[in-house]
C-alpha positions in Angstrom: 26.9 32.7 25.1 27.0 29.9 27.5 25.2 26.7 26.5 23.8 24.2 29.0 25.8 21.0 29.3 24.4 18.1 27.4 22.8 15.3 29.4 22.7 11.6 28.3 20.5 8.7 29.3 22.0 5.8 31.2 20.9 3.4 28.4 19.8 3.8 24.8 18.0 1.8 22.2 18.7 3.1 18.7 16.6 1.9 15.8 16.6 2.4 12.0 13.9 1.8 9.4 13.1 -1.8 8.5 13.4 -2.6 4.8 10.8 -4.9 3.2 12.1 -8.4 2.5 11.3 -8.1 -1.2 14.7 -6.8 -2.5 18.2 -5.9 -1.6 19.4 -2.4 -0.4 20.5 0.4 -2.6 22.8 3.3 -1.7 19.8 5.5 -0.9 18.9 3.1 1.9 22.5 3.1 3.2 23.2 6.9 3.0 19.7 8.0 4.0 18.9 5.7 6.8 21.7 3.5 8.2 24.8 5.8 8.1 23.1 8.5 10.2 21.8 6.0 12.7 25.1 4.2 12.8 27.0 7.5 13.5 24.6 8.2 16.3 25.0 4.8 17.8 28.8 5.1 17.7 28.5 8.5 19.4 26.3 7.2 22.1 28.6 4.2 22.7 31.4 6.6 23.2 29.4 8.7 25.7 27.6 6.2 27.8 29.5 2.9 27.1 29.0 0.2 24.5 27.3 -2.1 27.0 24.6 0.5 27.5 23.6 0.9 23.8 21.7 -1.4 21.6 21.5 -0.6 17.9 18.8 -2.7 16.3 16.7 -3.2 13.1 16.0 -5.9 10.6 14.0 -7.1 7.6 10.3 -6.5 7.6 9.1 -10.0 6.6 5.4 -9.1 6.2 3.4 -6.9 3.8 1.9 -6.9 0.3 5.0 -5.6 -1.5 6.7 -8.9 -0.5 3.9 -11.0 -1.8 3.7 -9.1 -5.0 7.4 -9.2 -5.6 7.4 -12.9 -5.0 4.5 -13.5 -7.3 6.1 -11.6 -10.2 9.4 -13.5 -9.9 7.7 -16.8 -9.8 5.5 -16.0 -12.8 8.6 -14.9 -14.7 10.4 -18.2 -13.7 13.1 -16.3 -12.0 12.7 -17.8 -8.5 12.2 -21.3 -7.2 11.1 -21.8 -3.6 8.4 -20.7 -1.2 7.7 -17.3 0.2 9.9 -17.9 3.3 12.8 -18.8 1.1 12.3 -15.6 -0.9 12.3 -13.4 2.2 15.3 -15.2 3.7 17.3 -14.7 0.5 16.6 -11.0 0.5 17.3 -10.7 4.2 20.8 -12.3 3.8 21.5 -10.0 0.9 20.5 -6.9 3.0 22.6 -8.1 6.0 25.7 -8.6 3.8 25.3 -5.2 2.2 25.2 -3.6 5.7 28.3 -5.6 6.7 30.1 -4.4 3.6 29.5 -0.8 4.6 30.5 -1.6 8.2 27.2 -0.6 9.7 27.6 -1.8 13.3 24.3 -3.2 14.3 23.9 -5.2 17.5 20.9 -7.0 16.1 19.9 -7.3 12.4 17.4 -10.1 12.1 13.8 -10.3 10.7 10.3 -10.0 11.9 9.6 -13.5 10.7 13.1 -15.0 10.7 15.1 -16.7 13.5 14.8 -15.8 17.2 13.5 -12.3 16.5 10.7 -14.0 14.5 9.8 -16.1 17.4 9.8 -13.1 19.8 7.8 -11.0 17.3 5.0 -13.7 17.1 4.9 -14.0 20.9 4.6 -10.3 21.5 2.1 -9.8 18.7 0.0 -12.7 20.1 0.0 -11.1 23.5 -1.2 -7.7 22.2 -4.0 -9.2 20.2 -5.1 -11.4 23.1 -5.2 -8.5 25.5 -7.1 -6.3 23.0 -9.6 -9.1 22.5 -10.0 -9.8 26.2 -10.6 -6.1 26.9 -13.2 -5.8 24.2 -11.3 -3.5 21.9 -11.6 -5.7 18.8 -14.7 -6.3 16.7 -15.3 -8.6 13.8 -16.6 -6.6 10.8 -17.4 -7.4 7.2 -15.8 -4.8 4.9 -15.3 -4.5 1.2 -12.0 -5.7 -0.4 -10.9 -5.5 -4.0 -11.5 -8.7 -6.0 -10.3 -9.5 -9.5 -13.1 -11.4 -11.2 -10.9 -12.4 -14.2 -8.1 -13.8 -11.9 -10.7 -15.1 -9.4 -8.8 -13.8 -6.4 -8.8 -11.2 -3.7 -6.2 -8.5 -4.2 -3.7 -7.2 -1.7 -2.7 -3.6 -1.3 0.0 -3.6 -4.0 -2.1 -5.4 -6.6 -4.4 -2.4 -7.1 -3.4 0.9 -8.7 -5.5 4.1 -9.0 -5.6 7.8 -8.1 -5.4 9.1 -4.6 -8.8 10.1 -3.1 -7.4 12.4 -0.4 -8.7 15.9 -1.0 -5.9 18.1 -2.4 -3.6 15.2 -3.3 -2.7 15.0 -7.0 -1.0 11.7 -6.9 -1.7 9.5 -10.0 -0.1 6.5 -8.4 -2.0 5.2 -5.4 -2.3 1.6 -4.1 -5.3 0.1 -2.3 -4.8 2.1 0.9 -1.9 4.5 0.4 -0.5 6.8 -2.4 3.1 7.4 -3.3 3.0 10.7 -1.5 2.2 9.0 1.8 -1.6 9.7 2.2 -3.6 6.8 3.6 -7.2 6.0 3.1 -9.8 3.2 3.0 -9.4 0.9 0.0 -13.0 1.5 -1.3 -12.1 5.2 -1.6 -9.5 4.7 -4.3 -10.3 6.5 -7.6 -10.3 4.5 -10.9 -8.9 1.3 -9.4 -7.2 -1.2 -11.8 -5.9 -4.7 -11.0 -2.2 -5.2 -11.7 -2.9 -8.9 -12.3 -5.2 -8.5 -15.3 -5.5 -4.8 -16.0 -9.3 -5.0 -15.4 -11.4 -3.0 -12.9 -11.8 -5.0 -9.7 -15.1 -5.3 -7.9 -15.6 -5.1 -4.1 -16.3 -8.2 -2.1 -17.1 -8.3 1.6 -14.5 -10.0 3.7 -14.6 -10.5 7.5 -11.6 -9.2 9.5 -10.9 -8.1 13.1 -10.8 -4.3 13.6 -9.5 -2.2 16.4 -12.1 0.2 17.9 -10.1 3.3 17.1 -13.1 5.6 17.7 -13.1 4.7 21.4 -9.6 6.3 21.7 -10.0 9.4 19.5 -9.5 11.9 22.4 -6.6 10.0 23.9 -4.8 9.7 20.5 -5.5 13.4 19.7 -3.9 14.4 23.0 -0.9 12.2 22.2 -0.6 13.9 18.7 -0.6 17.3 20.5 2.2 16.0 22.8 4.3 14.7 19.8 4.0 18.2 18.2 5.1 19.8 21.4 8.2 17.6 21.3 9.1 18.6 17.8 8.0 15.4 16.0 8.0 15.6 12.2 4.8 17.2 10.8 4.2 14.2 8.5 3.9 11.9 11.6 1.2 13.9 13.4 -0.6 14.6 10.1 -0.9 10.9 9.4 -2.2 10.3 12.9 -4.9 13.0 12.6 -6.0 11.8 9.2 -7.1 8.5 10.9 -9.0 10.5 13.6 -11.2 12.3 11.1 -14.8 11.3 10.7 -15.5 8.7 8.0 -15.3 10.4 4.6 -16.0 9.7 1.0 -14.1 11.8 -1.6 -15.9 12.3 -4.9 -14.4 14.0 -7.9 -16.0 17.4 -8.6 -17.1 16.4 -12.1 -19.6 14.0 -10.5 -21.3 16.5 -8.2 -24.5 16.6 -10.3 -24.8 12.8 -10.1 -24.3 12.9 -6.3 -27.1 15.5 -6.0 -29.5 13.1 -7.7 -28.9 10.3 -5.0 -28.0 12.5 -2.0 -31.4 12.0 -0.2 -30.9 8.2 -0.5 -27.7 8.4 1.6 -27.5 8.2 5.4 -27.1 11.5 7.3 -24.0 13.3 6.2 -22.4 16.7 5.6 -21.4 17.9 2.2 -18.1 19.7 2.2 -17.3 21.6 -1.0 -13.9 21.2 -2.6 -11.4 23.9 -1.6 -9.9 26.1 -4.2 -7.5 24.1 -6.4 -8.7 20.7 -5.1 -10.2 18.0 -7.3 -12.7 16.4 -4.9 -15.5 17.3 -2.6 -16.2 15.4 0.6 -19.1 13.6 2.3 -18.7 13.4 6.0 -20.6 10.6 7.9 -21.4 9.9 11.6 -19.8 6.5 11.6 -18.3 3.8 9.3 -21.5 1.8 9.1 -23.3 4.9 7.6 -20.4 5.5 5.3 -20.4 1.8 4.1 -24.1 2.1 3.3 -23.4 5.3 1.3 -20.6 3.6 -0.6 -23.1 0.8 -1.6 -25.7 3.3 -2.8 -23.1 5.4 -4.8 -21.7 2.2 -6.4 -25.2 1.1 -7.4 -25.6 4.4 -9.2 -22.3 4.2 -11.0 
């Protein structure tokens, strides 16, 4: 059988996953992420010329795992310095590990460090400004976890509970994502506990800027179809489609009788029974405002 001759682009940008700046790298990072990408980069340099290939990644300097790691070390008296010092220290350790394994990056910097940090801020500012000018951002007051004993708002990694996504049996979920990769709104988390004090956090309204995702549902759904036609990993398009679903509240099946008592007090919604083997039924709402009202009513009734 005769196979068609492979074709190559004139130029190529090759990337690899960005590790959080809260720790060094282990061999799973090296073998699972950077060795395969490095092999591909070397292959492409051989085929189209080293000057036509850029192999780039770096340390992710933002995110709640970094803040949480920094907090724990400071409380234990194991780190002196500010948050920037903490991230920079871990970035240097990551960079040295990759050099030790001879991973041949063209660029390995950080999203908040050095020249790449400057560029990252400039590009991010541009995107936010354009979204704002075009009317695609809105200021909304939404509930966020608050630890009354510690007297502080909690970030994503400072809250643990059970995943609310229907069918998921993960017992380890953070404020907006479980350890199996499902994502959800923080107020949907089942049995939340603050990692700071071990108490159950309450919800406090906080104002933030939100992207009007619902205005682009059809466009994004078509893009997900395109990605599937290109052979993208199923987990990628599944995550996209989860965000395109109508606003949901997941309630454990054991509380169905309690739900029935207050059902008429909730905004217009559709009851979706739990599928076989799943632990939660769903309430589907027309929009997020309706769902937020329902969350308040349900919370008032325990």
